[in-house]
DRENTORFI-543393 format. One record per residue: residue number from 1; residue in one letter; z, y negated, x negated of N, C-alpha, C in turn. Coordinates in pm, 1 decimal, always signed. Layout:
<nodes>
   seq   type       n_pz       n_py       n_px      ca_pz      ca_py      ca_px       c_pz       c_py       c_px
   NUM      A          Z          Y          X          Z          Y          X          Z          Y          X
...
</nodes>
This chain:
<nodes>
   seq   type       n_pz       n_py       n_px      ca_pz      ca_py      ca_px       c_pz       c_py       c_px
     1      M    +3176.1    -1533.9    +2839.9    +3166.8    -1472.9    +2707.9    +3276.3    -1529.9    +2617.6
     2      N    +3343.4    -1443.2    +2545.1    +3449.6    -1486.0    +2454.4    +3392.6    -1532.5    +2320.6
     3      I    +3466.8    -1621.6    +2256.5    +3427.8    -1672.7    +2125.2    +3528.2    -1625.3    +2021.0
     4      S    +3477.3    -1563.9    +1916.5    +3558.2    -1521.4    +1802.6    +3519.2    -1608.7    +1683.9
     5      T    +3613.8    -1683.9    +1632.4    +3582.9    -1777.8    +1525.2    +3598.4    -1712.4    +1388.8
     6      S    +3488.5    -1705.6    +1315.9    +3492.9    -1654.1    +1179.3    +3551.6    -1760.7    +1087.2
     7      I    +3651.2    -1721.3    +1008.7    +3715.2    -1816.5     +917.6    +3663.8    -1800.3     +774.8
     8      L    +3548.4    -1736.1     +761.1    +3490.8    -1711.0     +628.9    +3473.5    -1839.2     +549.0
     9      N    +3432.4    -1947.4     +615.5    +3403.1    -2071.4     +544.2    +3518.3    -2170.8     +542.7
    10      V    +3636.1    -2128.5     +585.0    +3753.5    -2214.0     +572.2    +3791.6    -2222.1     +425.1
    11      K    +3812.9    -2342.9     +375.5    +3842.6    -2362.2     +233.7    +3992.4    -2351.1     +206.9
    12      E    +4024.5    -2302.3      +89.2    +4163.6    -2302.6      +44.4    +4190.0    -2435.4      -25.3
    13      D    +4218.9    -2536.3      +55.4    +4236.9    -2670.3       +0.8    +4370.9    -2731.4      +38.8
    14      G    +4460.1    -2647.1      +88.9    +4589.5    -2695.7     +132.6    +4593.9    -2732.4     +279.2
    15      N    +4477.4    -2734.6     +343.6    +4471.2    -2771.8     +485.6    +4438.6    -2653.7     +575.8
    16      E    +4436.4    -2532.5     +519.0    +4392.0    -2418.3     +598.3    +4485.1    -2389.2     +716.3
    17      I    +4615.4    -2408.3     +698.9    +4707.3    -2383.2     +810.5    +4679.5    -2480.3     +924.8
    18      E    +4656.5    -2606.4     +890.6    +4621.3    -2705.1     +992.9    +4491.8    -2665.3    +1064.5
    19      T    +4395.2    -2614.7     +987.7    +4268.6    -2570.1    +1046.6    +4292.3    -2457.2    +1146.0
    20      F    +4376.7    -2361.8    +1110.2    +4404.9    -2249.1    +1199.4    +4474.2    -2297.0    +1327.7
    21      Y    +4567.3    -2390.0    +1314.0    +4634.0    -2445.2    +1431.9    +4534.2    -2516.8    +1522.8
    22      R    +4441.9    -2590.6    +1462.7    +4341.7    -2663.7    +1541.4    +4249.4    -2567.1    +1615.0
    23      L    +4212.1    -2458.0    +1549.2    +4126.4    -2358.8    +1613.8    +4199.5    -2291.0    +1729.7
    24      E    +4326.5    -2263.8    +1710.3    +4403.1    -2202.7    +1818.2    +4419.5    -2300.3    +1934.5
    25      A    +4442.8    -2426.6    +1903.2    +4454.3    -2528.8    +2007.7    +4323.7    -2544.8    +2084.2
    26      A    +4211.7    -2517.8    +2015.5    +4080.6    -2525.2    +2080.2    +4053.1    -2404.0    +2168.5
    27      K    +4146.1    -2307.8    +2164.8    +4140.3    -2187.0    +2249.1    +4030.0    -2089.7    +2208.0
    28      T    +4017.9    -2069.5    +2076.7    +3933.8    -1958.5    +2034.0    +3995.8    -1829.2    +2085.9
    29      D    +3912.2    -1733.2    +2123.0    +3963.9    -1608.2    +2180.1    +4010.4    -1510.2    +2072.7
    30      F    +3949.3    -1519.7    +1954.7    +3987.7    -1434.7    +1842.4    +3970.3    -1511.7    +1712.0
    31      F    +4046.4    -1471.7    +1611.4    +4016.9    -1508.4    +1473.5    +3944.5    -1389.9    +1410.0
    32      H    +3826.9    -1416.0    +1354.0    +3742.8    -1310.9    +1297.3    +3755.7    -1314.1    +1144.9
    33      I    +3804.4    -1203.6    +1088.8    +3829.7    -1194.0     +944.8    +3718.8    -1111.3     +880.2
    34      D    +3634.7    -1175.9     +798.5    +3523.8    -1107.8     +730.5    +3568.2    -1059.0     +593.2
    35      V    +3597.2     -930.3     +583.7    +3645.3     -872.7     +458.2    +3528.1     -807.8     +384.7
    36      M    +3496.0     -860.5     +267.7    +3385.4     -807.8     +186.7    +3440.5     -759.1      +52.5
    37      D    +3387.0     -646.9       +6.8    +3444.9     -582.8     -111.6    +3363.0     -600.9     -239.7
    38      G    +3247.4     -669.7     -230.0    +3162.8     -683.7     -348.3    +3084.7     -558.5     -381.8
    39      K    +3092.1     -457.0     -296.0    +3020.9     -330.5     -317.2    +2923.2     -304.0     -203.2
    40      F    +2976.9     -294.6      -81.0    +2889.4     -278.5      +35.0    +2801.3     -402.1      +52.8
    41      V    +2858.7     -518.1      +22.7    +2784.1     -644.2      +16.2    +2817.7     -710.4     -116.7
    42      E    +2736.6     -808.1     -156.7    +2754.6     -869.8     -288.5    +2883.0     -950.1     -299.4
    43      N    +2914.2    -1027.8     -197.7    +3031.9    -1114.7     -204.7    +3160.5    -1034.5     -195.3
    44      D    +3267.1    -1089.0     -255.3    +3399.6    -1029.1     -248.0    +3496.0    -1133.9     -192.8
    45      T    +3535.9    -1114.4      -67.5    +3627.5    -1209.3       -2.4    +3764.3    -1146.3      +21.4
    46      S    +3788.2    -1028.4      -33.5    +3903.5     -948.2       +5.8    +4036.8    -1019.0      -18.5
    47      E    +4053.4    -1082.2     -134.9    +4181.4    -1146.9     -163.8    +4204.1    -1268.9      -76.1
    48      R    +4100.1    -1351.3      -59.2    +4113.8    -1473.4      +21.6    +4137.7    -1439.6     +167.8
    49      M    +4065.2    -1340.4     +221.2    +4082.8    -1304.2     +361.1    +4219.4    -1240.5     +387.3
    50      K    +4272.1    -1168.7     +287.9    +4406.3    -1111.2     +306.0    +4509.5    -1222.2     +313.3
    51      R    +4495.5    -1323.6     +229.4    +4589.3    -1436.2     +235.2    +4579.4    -1505.4     +370.8
    52      F    +4457.1    -1527.5     +417.6    +4437.8    -1593.7     +546.5    +4496.2    -1510.2     +660.7
    53      S    +4472.9    -1379.1     +656.3    +4522.2    -1293.9     +764.7    +4674.8    -1289.0     +765.9
    54      D    +4736.1    -1292.0     +647.8    +4882.4    -1295.1     +640.7    +4936.2    -1423.8     +703.2
    55      I    +4869.6    -1535.9     +675.5    +4910.4    -1663.6     +735.2    +4897.1    -1656.2     +886.8
    56      L    +4781.3    -1610.4     +933.8    +4755.9    -1605.6    +1077.8    +4853.6    -1514.7    +1150.8
    57      S    +4890.0    -1404.1    +1089.3    +4981.2    -1310.4    +1155.2    +5119.2    -1371.5    +1174.7
    58      N    +5150.3    -1474.6    +1095.4    +5281.3    -1539.9    +1104.3    +5281.6    -1664.5    +1192.4
    59      I    +5165.0    -1729.7    +1208.5    +5165.1    -1858.4    +1280.1    +5087.4    -1856.5    +1410.9
    60      A    +5000.0    -1758.7    +1429.7    +4907.4    -1764.4    +1543.4    +4940.9    -1660.4    +1649.6
    61      L    +4916.6    -1698.5    +1774.0    +4929.6    -1605.9    +1885.8    +4795.4    -1543.2    +1920.8
    62      T    +4687.3    -1605.7    +1873.7    +4552.3    -1558.5    +1901.9    +4526.7    -1424.8    +1832.5
    63      P    +4466.5    -1328.1    +1900.6    +4438.9    -1197.4    +1839.8    +4345.6    -1207.8    +1718.5
    64      I    +4365.3    -1117.0    +1625.8    +4283.9    -1109.2    +1504.6    +4193.2     -987.3    +1513.7
    65      E    +4064.9    -1006.4    +1478.9    +3976.5     -891.4    +1461.7    +3928.3     -890.9    +1317.1
    66      V    +3933.9     -773.8    +1256.4    +3900.2     -757.8    +1114.6    +3767.4     -684.6    +1103.0
    67      H    +3671.4     -746.7    +1037.7    +3538.3     -689.4    +1018.0    +3527.0     -645.0     +872.3
    68      L    +3528.7     -514.9     +850.4    +3525.8     -458.6     +715.6    +3382.0     -435.3     +670.4
    69      M    +3336.8     -518.1     +579.3    +3208.5     -495.1     +512.5    +3241.6     -433.5     +377.3
    70      C    +3292.7     -311.5     +383.8    +3354.8     -247.5     +267.7    +3323.9      -98.3     +266.4
    71      E    +3325.7      -41.3     +147.0    +3303.4     +102.1     +132.6    +3430.8     +182.0     +157.8
    72      D    +3543.9     +133.0     +107.8    +3670.8     +205.4     +121.2    +3738.6     +164.5     +251.3
    73      V    +3690.6     +221.0     +361.5    +3740.4     +180.0     +492.8    +3889.0     +211.0     +507.8
    74      K    +3930.8     +332.1     +474.4    +4071.1     +369.5     +490.9    +4164.3     +278.7     +410.8
    75      G    +4123.8     +248.1     +289.1    +4207.0     +163.2     +204.6    +4229.3      +25.6     +265.7
    76      F    +4122.7      -32.0     +321.3    +4135.2     -163.9     +382.0    +4203.7     -158.0     +518.0
    77      V    +4187.3      -48.7     +590.3    +4261.7      -31.8     +715.1    +4411.5      -33.0     +686.4
    78      D    +4452.2      +40.3     +582.6    +4593.6      +43.3     +544.5    +4642.7      -95.5     +503.7
    79      E    +4555.5     -172.9     +438.9    +4593.8     -305.0     +392.3    +4610.3     -404.0     +507.5
    80      Y    +4525.8     -390.4     +610.0    +4527.1     -488.3     +718.8    +4608.7     -445.1     +840.5
    81      A    +4646.0     -319.8     +849.6    +4726.0     -275.0     +963.8    +4855.4     -355.4     +979.8
    82      P    +4924.0     -395.5     +871.1    +5049.1     -470.6     +886.9    +5033.7     -608.3     +952.1
    83      V    +4912.5     -664.4     +956.5    +4896.3     -794.9    +1022.7    +4871.9     -777.6    +1173.1
    84      N    +4880.5     -653.4    +1220.0    +4868.1     -621.3    +1362.6    +4738.5     -673.9    +1425.2
    85      P    +4624.0     -637.6    +1368.6    +4497.8     -683.3    +1427.6    +4473.1     -618.4    +1562.4
    86      N    +4404.4     -690.7    +1648.3    +4364.2     -635.5    +1777.1    +4259.6     -526.1    +1757.0
    87      T    +4165.2     -552.8    +1664.8    +4052.4     -461.8    +1641.4    +4019.1     -457.6    +1493.3
    88      I    +3982.6     -340.6    +1444.0    +3923.8     -327.6    +1310.9    +3785.1     -266.8    +1328.2
    89      V    +3686.3     -335.1    +1271.4    +3545.9     -293.1    +1280.6    +3499.6     -247.3    +1142.7
    90      F    +3433.5     -132.5    +1136.8    +3374.2      -88.3    +1010.4    +3226.7      -58.3    +1031.7
    91      H    +3152.5      -49.9     +923.0    +3007.5      -32.0     +930.0    +2969.1     +114.8     +929.4
    92      I    +2881.3     +150.8    +1021.3    +2836.2     +289.0    +1028.4    +2757.9     +327.3     +903.1
    93      E    +2700.2     +229.7     +834.9    +2619.1     +258.2     +715.0    +2700.9     +312.0     +598.6
    94      V    +2834.5     +293.8     +601.1    +2915.5     +343.8     +489.6    +2945.7     +492.2     +504.7
    95      C    +2912.9     +549.4     +620.7    +2948.1     +688.9     +648.1    +2832.4     +782.5     +613.9
    96      K    +2865.8     +895.3     +557.8    +2762.7     +990.4     +516.5    +2724.0    +1087.0     +627.2
    97      D    +2813.5    +1108.0     +726.0    +2781.7    +1201.4     +833.9    +2871.0    +1175.2     +954.7
    98      D    +2845.2    +1250.9    +1061.8    +2919.3    +1236.9    +1187.2    +3068.4    +1262.4    +1167.9
    99      T    +3100.2    +1358.5    +1084.5    +3241.5    +1392.8    +1061.0    +3318.1    +1273.5    +1006.3
   100      Q    +3257.2    +1202.1     +911.3    +3324.6    +1087.0     +852.1    +3338.6     +972.9     +952.8
   101      V    +3237.2     +951.9    +1035.0    +3245.6     +846.7    +1137.4    +3364.2     +873.7    +1229.5
   102      M    +3374.4     +994.1    +1280.8    +3481.8    +1027.1    +1374.1    +3618.3    +1025.7    +1305.2
   103      E    +3620.9    +1065.2    +1179.8    +3747.1    +1062.8    +1105.4    +3800.2     +919.9    +1094.8
   104      L    +3710.3     +824.8    +1065.1    +3752.6     +685.2    +1050.9    +3788.5     +624.5    +1186.0
   105      I    +3713.9     +659.6    +1291.0    +3747.9     +611.7    +1425.0    +3889.1     +656.6    +1461.9
   106      N    +3918.8     +781.3    +1440.6    +4050.4     +834.2    +1476.1    +4159.8     +781.2    +1384.3
   107      Y    +4125.3     +755.3    +1259.5    +4223.2     +701.7    +1163.8    +4272.8     +564.7    +1211.2
   108      I    +4181.4     +482.7    +1260.0    +4218.5     +349.5    +1309.1    +4293.6     +361.1    +1441.1
   109      K    +4244.8     +444.4    +1530.8    +4311.9     +462.3    +1659.7    +4454.9     +511.3    +1643.1
   110      D    +4476.4     +599.7    +1547.8    +4609.7     +656.7    +1525.2    +4710.3     +551.3    +1481.9
   111      K    +4661.0     +436.2    +1436.7    +4750.2     +326.2    +1397.9    +4773.3     +229.6    +1514.1
   112      G    +4721.7     +265.7    +1632.3    +4740.6     +181.6    +1749.6    +4653.2      +58.3    +1750.2
   113      I    +4539.7      +64.7    +1681.3    +4447.6      -48.4    +1669.2    +4315.5      -11.2    +1734.8
   114      K    +4256.1     -105.4    +1807.0    +4124.6      -81.9    +1865.9    +4019.3      -68.6    +1756.6
   115      V    +3913.2       +6.0    +1786.8    +3811.0      +37.8    +1686.7    +3676.6      -22.2    +1725.3
   116      G    +3609.8      -78.3    +1625.6    +3473.4     -124.8    +1644.6    +3381.9      -65.5    +1538.8
   117      L    +3256.1      -45.2    +1575.0    +3152.9       -1.7    +1481.0    +3048.7     -111.4    +1470.7
   118      S    +3001.9     -136.6    +1349.7    +2899.9     -239.4    +1328.3    +2774.1     -177.5    +1270.3
   119      L    +2660.1     -240.7    +1300.6    +2534.0     -197.9    +1240.5    +2457.0     -318.5    +1189.3
   120      K    +2392.0     -298.4    +1075.5    +2311.8     -402.4    +1011.9    +2179.3     -419.7    +1087.2
   121      P    +2109.3     -531.3    +1062.2    +1984.8     -557.9    +1135.8    +1880.3     -448.2    +1125.2
   122      E    +1872.9     -381.0    +1011.3    +1767.5     -280.2     +996.4    +1810.0     -141.0    +1044.3
   123      T    +1937.5     -122.9    +1079.8    +1985.9       +7.5    +1125.5    +1943.5      +32.3    +1269.3
   124      K    +1892.0     +149.9    +1295.7    +1842.3     +181.5    +1429.5    +1957.7     +199.1    +1528.2
   125      V    +1934.8     +151.8    +1649.0    +2035.5     +160.3    +1754.1    +2077.1     +304.5    +1780.0
   126      E    +1982.2     +397.5    +1771.5    +2011.7     +538.4    +1799.1    +2123.4     +592.4    +1710.0
   127      T    +2140.5     +531.5    +1593.7    +2242.9     +576.5    +1500.0    +2383.3     +560.6    +1557.0
   128      I    +2401.0     +458.8    +1638.9    +2535.9     +422.6    +1683.7    +2566.8     +466.7    +1826.4
   129      L    +2465.0     +494.9    +1905.4    +2485.8     +525.4    +2046.7    +2581.3     +643.1    +2072.8
   130      P    +2576.1     +751.8    +1995.9    +2664.2     +865.5    +2026.2    +2813.5     +833.7    +2014.3
   131      Y    +2847.2     +724.6    +1944.9    +2988.4     +693.5    +1921.0    +3044.8     +589.9    +2016.7
   132      L    +2961.5     +532.9    +2102.0    +3007.3     +423.1    +2187.0    +3119.0     +465.5    +2282.0
   133      K    +3119.2     +589.4    +2324.0    +3222.8     +634.8    +2417.0    +3358.7     +652.4    +2349.2
   134      Y    +3359.6     +648.8    +2215.9    +3485.0     +667.7    +2142.8    +3544.7     +536.0    +2092.1
   135      I    +3470.8     +426.9    +2103.3    +3514.7     +301.4    +2042.3    +3531.8     +192.5    +2148.5
   136      H    +3591.6      +82.4    +2108.1    +3618.9      -28.6    +2198.4    +3513.1     -138.4    +2188.5
   137      E    +3446.3     -144.3    +2074.6    +3353.9     -255.5    +2050.1    +3242.6     -212.9    +1956.6
   138      V    +3121.0     -260.2    +1983.4    +3011.8     -246.1    +1887.3    +2972.1     -386.2    +1843.5
   139      L    +2967.9     -405.3    +1713.0    +2936.1     -536.6    +1656.6    +2794.8     -531.6    +1598.9
   140      V    +2705.5     -607.0    +1660.7    +2566.3     -611.3    +1616.2    +2550.8     -728.2    +1518.9
   141      M    +2513.4     -696.0    +1395.0    +2487.6     -801.5    +1297.6    +2353.6     -866.6    +1330.7
   142      T    +2357.0     -995.1    +1357.1    +2234.9    -1068.8    +1388.8    +2183.8    -1145.8    +1267.6
   143      V    +2249.5    -1122.4    +1153.2    +2202.6    -1166.6    +1020.7    +2236.4    -1054.3     +923.2
   144      E    +2191.1    -1066.4     +800.5    +2230.1     -969.0     +698.5    +2376.2     -991.1     +661.8
   145      P    +2457.5     -886.0     +660.8    +2600.1     -904.1     +630.7    +2622.8     -948.5     +486.6
   146      G    +2726.1    -1029.4     +468.0    +2766.5    -1065.7     +333.0    +2761.8    -1212.7     +299.5
   147      K    +2697.3    -1293.9     +384.4    +2685.4    -1436.0     +356.0    +2695.3    -1516.3     +485.5
   148      G    +2738.7    -1642.7     +471.7    +2742.7    -1732.0     +585.7    +2618.9    -1820.2     +589.9
   149      N    +2612.1    -1904.9     +691.8    +2505.7    -2005.1     +704.6    +2365.2    -1945.9     +710.4
   150      Q    +2349.6    -1829.6     +775.3    +2218.4    -1769.9     +789.8    +2161.5    -1798.9     +929.3
   151      T    +2031.2    -1781.4     +940.7    +1963.4    -1800.4    +1068.7    +1957.1    -1669.1    +1144.8
   152      L    +1984.9    -1674.4    +1273.3    +1983.7    -1554.6    +1356.5    +1846.9    -1485.6    +1351.1
   153      I    +1849.9    -1354.2    +1329.3    +1727.5    -1273.4    +1327.4    +1692.2    -1237.4    +1471.1
   154      V    +1582.2    -1290.2    +1519.8    +1550.4    -1283.7    +1662.8    +1538.3    -1140.7    +1714.4
   155      N    +1479.4    -1050.3    +1635.3    +1458.4     -915.0    +1688.8    +1587.8     -835.0    +1704.4
   156      T    +1699.2     -887.6    +1652.7    +1827.2     -819.3    +1676.1    +1870.8     -832.2    +1821.6
   157      L    +1813.3     -929.0    +1893.7    +1845.2     -943.3    +2035.5    +1800.7     -820.0    +2113.6
   158      D    +1691.8     -756.2    +2068.1    +1645.7     -633.9    +2134.0    +1747.2     -521.3    +2116.8
   159      K    +1813.9     -517.8    +2002.9    +1918.2     -417.7    +1981.1    +2032.1     -436.8    +2080.9
   160      I    +2071.4     -563.0    +2097.9    +2179.2     -592.6    +2191.9    +2140.8     -547.9    +2332.8
   161      K    +2018.2     -579.0    +2373.3    +1971.7     -539.8    +2506.9    +1972.6     -388.3    +2524.3
   162      E    +1929.9     -317.3    +2421.7    +1925.0     -170.8    +2429.6    +2065.3     -112.1    +2439.9
   163      I    +2157.2     -167.5    +2360.9    +2295.9     -119.9    +2365.8    +2359.0     -153.7    +2500.6
   164      R    +2329.8     -272.9    +2551.5    +2382.7     -313.6    +2681.9    +2338.8     -216.6    +2791.7
   165      K    +2211.7     -179.7    +2788.0    +2157.7      -86.8    +2888.7    +2226.8      +49.0    +2879.1
   166      Y    +2246.7      +96.3    +2755.8    +2310.8     +226.2    +2736.0    +2454.1     +223.4    +2788.8
   167      I    +2526.6     +116.7    +2759.2    +2665.2     +103.6    +2805.4    +2670.6     +101.3    +2957.7
   168      D    +2584.0      +23.5    +3018.5    +2583.1      +12.6    +3164.3    +2539.4     +142.5    +3231.0
   169      D    +2437.6     +206.1    +3175.5    +2386.8     +330.7    +3233.6    +2489.9     +443.0    +3227.0
   170      N    +2577.1     +436.4    +3125.8    +2676.1     +542.6    +3106.9    +2817.0     +500.9    +3149.6
   171      N    +2827.0     +385.9    +3216.6    +2955.2     +337.7    +3269.9    +3065.4     +333.3    +3164.7
   172      L    +3030.6     +281.1    +3047.5    +3126.7     +268.7    +2938.6    +3194.3     +131.5    +2942.5
   173      D    +3312.8     +125.0    +2883.0    +3386.9       -1.5    +2876.5    +3366.8      -72.8    +2742.8
   174      T    +3286.7      -17.4    +2656.5    +3265.9      -72.9    +2523.0    +3207.5     -213.6    +2530.6
   175      E    +3266.7     -305.4    +2454.0    +3218.0     -443.0    +2450.6    +3116.1     -460.7    +2338.5
   176      I    +3026.5     -556.2    +2357.0    +2926.5     -588.4    +2255.4    +2960.5     -722.2    +2192.7
   177      N    +2966.9     -722.0    +2061.3    +2996.3     -842.1    +1983.4    +2874.9     -871.0    +1895.4
   178      A    +2830.6     -995.8    +1891.5    +2719.4    -1035.2    +1803.7    +2772.7    -1125.9    +1694.6
   179      D    +2721.5    -1108.8    +1573.6    +2777.2    -1179.6    +1459.0    +2665.8    -1227.6    +1366.8
   180      G    +2652.1    -1361.2    +1358.4    +2560.5    -1418.4    +1260.0    +2461.6    -1517.2    +1316.9
   181      G    +2464.4    -1640.0    +1266.3    +2366.7    -1740.2    +1306.9    +2383.1    -1789.9    +1448.4
   182      I    +2505.1    -1779.3    +1502.0    +2527.5    -1819.6    +1641.3    +2580.9    -1962.0    +1646.2
   183      N    +2514.8    -2045.4    +1725.1    +2550.4    -2186.1    +1739.0    +2506.6    -2233.6    +1877.3
   184      L    +2509.2    -2363.8    +1899.3    +2472.6    -2416.8    +2031.2    +2326.8    -2386.9    +2067.4
   185      D    +2242.6    -2370.0    +1966.8    +2101.1    -2343.4    +1992.4    +2071.5    -2196.7    +2021.9
   186      T    +2157.5    -2107.2    +1976.0    +2127.6    -1963.7    +1987.0    +2220.7    -1887.4    +2079.5
   187      I    +2331.8    -1947.0    +2119.6    +2431.1    -1870.0    +2195.8    +2378.8    -1827.0    +2332.5
   188      Q    +2289.4    -1906.2    +2392.3    +2234.1    -1867.8    +2521.4    +2156.3    -1736.4    +2511.5
   189      S    +2079.7    -1719.8    +2403.6    +2002.3    -1596.7    +2386.6    +2093.4    -1476.4    +2366.3
   190      I    +2206.2    -1496.9    +2299.1    +2303.6    -1389.9    +2279.1    +2364.9    -1349.0    +2413.5
   191      K    +2399.5    -1449.7    +2493.4    +2456.6    -1421.8    +2624.8    +2356.4    -1349.1    +2714.0
   192      D    +2232.4    -1397.2    +2715.2    +2129.1    -1336.8    +2799.2    +2101.1    -1192.5    +2759.1
   193      A    +2117.2    -1162.3    +2630.7    +2092.0    -1025.7    +2583.3    +2200.0     -928.2    +2628.8
   194      G    +2318.3     -981.4    +2664.4    +2422.8     -894.3    +2717.9    +2549.6     -886.2    +2636.6
   195      C    +2572.8     -985.4    +2550.9    +2694.3     -983.7    +2467.9    +2818.4    -1019.5    +2548.5
   196      D    +2932.0     -963.6    +2505.0    +3062.2     -997.4    +2561.5    +3137.2    -1096.0    +2471.9
   197      I    +3110.4    -1086.9    +2341.5    +3181.0    -1169.3    +2243.1    +3078.5    -1222.8    +2143.6
   198      A    +3091.7    -1349.9    +2106.9    +3005.5    -1408.6    +2004.4    +3091.4    -1455.2    +1888.2
   199      V    +3056.6    -1410.9    +1768.0    +3124.1    -1459.1    +1648.1    +3055.8    -1588.5    +1605.1
   200      V    +3133.4    -1694.8    +1598.3    +3080.1    -1825.2    +1558.3    +3153.5    -1869.1    +1431.5
   201      G    +3076.7    -1895.5    +1327.6    +3136.4    -1933.5    +1200.5    +3113.5    -2078.4    +1166.9
   202      S    +3005.6    -2104.4    +1092.7    +2978.3    -2239.1    +1041.5    +2972.8    -2343.9    +1151.8
   203      A    +2912.9    -2309.5    +1265.5    +2899.4    -2407.1    +1374.1    +3035.0    -2456.4    +1421.6
   204      M    +3135.5    -2369.7    +1416.2    +3269.4    -2409.9    +1457.9    +3346.0    -2476.5    +1343.7
   205      I    +3347.9    -2412.3    +1228.0    +3428.3    -2462.1    +1116.5    +3379.9    -2599.4    +1069.8
   206      N    +3250.6    -2623.3    +1078.0    +3195.2    -2751.8    +1033.2    +3197.8    -2859.4    +1141.4
   207      A    +3241.7    -2823.6    +1261.5    +3246.1    -2921.1    +1370.9    +3356.1    -3023.8    +1347.0
   208      I    +3332.1    -3146.1    +1386.2    +3432.8    -3251.7    +1372.6    +3545.0    -3231.3    +1474.2
   209      D    +3506.4    -3193.6    +1595.6    +3602.6    -3175.3    +1704.6    +3595.5    -3030.6    +1752.9
   210      Y    +3694.6    -2949.9    +1717.0    +3693.6    -2807.8    +1752.1    +3699.6    -2785.5    +1902.9
   211      K    +3780.4    -2863.0    +1972.1    +3791.7    -2845.6    +2117.4    +3658.8    -2874.0    +2186.2
   212      Y    +3591.8    -2980.7    +2144.1    +3463.5    -3015.5    +2203.1    +3362.5    -2903.9    +2178.8
   213      M    +3355.2    -2854.7    +2053.9    +3261.0    -2748.4    +2021.8    +3290.9    -2621.4    +2098.9
   214      M    +3418.4    -2583.7    +2108.0    +3455.5    -2462.4    +2180.4    +3418.9    -2474.8    +2327.9
   215      N    +3446.1    -2589.2    +2385.7    +3411.9    -2609.3    +2525.7    +3261.2    -2604.9    +2548.1
   216      K    +3184.7    -2660.6    +2456.0    +3038.3    -2656.6    +2468.3    +2986.9    -2513.3    +2460.3
   217      L    +3040.9    -2435.7    +2365.3    +2997.1    -2297.7    +2349.0    +3029.7    -2215.6    +2472.7
   218      K    +3149.3    -2235.2    +2527.0    +3193.0    -2154.6    +2641.0    +3127.7    -2198.6    +2771.4
   219      S    +3076.4    -2320.2    +2773.5    +3013.8    -2368.9    +2896.8    +2871.3    -2318.4    +2914.3
   220      I    +2815.1    -2262.9    +2808.3    +2677.0    -2214.2    +2814.0    +2673.0    -2076.6    +2880.1
</nodes>
């Protein structure tokens, strides 16, 4: 299982570049950029995450995935496309109908970027299943989007299992990413549920030794 490190809790204290280098040296598989607009979720991280993504695009070889917790998906896609992200993920809850979902999927694909769809804990799995054949990744929120340091919501594991079964039954290549409350105590349950990628935030950023933590997470 791959590890995507969320940099949401990295501080702007003059040491952020060193932090990014240390995370890359620890062999994180992705840098996860949590972009919040203050509308879809309460917090607004858009300016700080753009600065971080600009830095990463210049210093890091590790792929970037951008998670848009935002209403204006196209606007933020245009803003982040220049940093050459591997994947841009948007929330299905911001779309009013099937036409808009497909329009945004194709808008991202047309820029040569992989597409992911995310769903909140209370959103039914059936909402997202019809689009799995068109996207590269489904990101299951295992906490409420918009804040860090939350505890994993256990019943979201059932969503992951259901999506895993659908992907396998239909021979799809879509990967499953879980995001929220993932640490040494919970990563085994995420893996057992069928995830391909785990987003790890506080557990990694707050670790004293990034290499040790990354190795522990990947060894499970």
